[in-house]
C-alpha positions in Angstrom: 33.7 4.5 -77.1 33.5 5.8 -80.7 31.3 4.7 -83.6 31.4 6.3 -87.1 28.4 8.3 -88.0 27.5 11.1 -90.5 27.1 13.6 -87.7 28.9 14.4 -84.5 27.0 13.2 -81.4 27.9 12.5 -77.8 26.5 10.6 -74.9 27.5 10.9 -71.2 27.2 8.1 -68.6 27.8 8.6 -64.9 26.8 5.6 -62.8 25.1 5.9 -59.4 28.2 4.1 -58.0 30.3 7.2 -58.8 28.4 9.7 -56.7 25.1 11.2 -55.6 22.9 13.0 -58.1 24.3 16.5 -57.6 27.9 15.3 -58.2 26.8 13.2 -61.2 25.2 16.2 -62.7 28.3 18.3 -62.1 30.5 15.6 -63.8 28.1 15.6 -66.8 28.3 19.4 -67.0 32.1 19.2 -67.0 32.1 16.5 -69.7 29.8 18.6 -71.9 32.1 21.6 -71.5 35.1 19.5 -72.5 33.4 18.0 -75.5 32.2 21.4 -76.6 35.7 22.8 -76.4 37.2 19.8 -78.4 34.5 19.0 -80.9 36.0 21.1 -83.7 39.1 18.8 -83.7 37.1 15.6 -83.7 35.9 13.6 -86.7 32.2 12.9 -87.2 30.8 10.1 -85.2 29.1 9.0 -82.0 31.1 9.4 -78.8 30.2 7.9 -75.5 32.0 9.3 -72.5 31.8 7.2 -69.3 32.9 8.7 -66.0 34.7 6.4 -63.6 34.9 6.4 -59.8 37.6 9.0 -59.4 35.8 11.6 -61.6 33.9 12.9 -58.6 37.1 13.9 -56.8 39.1 15.0 -59.9 39.8 18.6 -60.6 38.5 20.0 -63.8 42.0 20.4 -65.3 42.8 16.7 -64.7 39.4 15.6 -66.0 39.9 17.8 -69.1 43.4 16.3 -69.8 42.1 12.7 -69.4 39.1 13.3 -71.6 41.2 15.1 -74.2 43.7 12.3 -74.3 40.9 9.7 -74.7 39.2 11.7 -77.5 42.6 12.1 -79.2 43.0 8.3 -79.2 39.7 8.0 -81.0 40.6 10.6 -83.5 44.0 9.1 -84.3 42.5 5.7 -84.6 44.8 4.1 -82.1 
């Protein structure tokens, strides 16, 4: 999800349905790292990244590619 804003902000959501607390925290750490790496190419606004069921079993590279593709869709306005 994306909402225009005057500054760049991000929120992370990982449901209890996805995994136990340790894995949810790991997923959030990965999402934070991905956003940090890509934030210079993103426009100002509020981003909400929501992890789905398969995020707990996904490798970092796959998670990075999926998140980057999603963030690029926001940026291009598609």
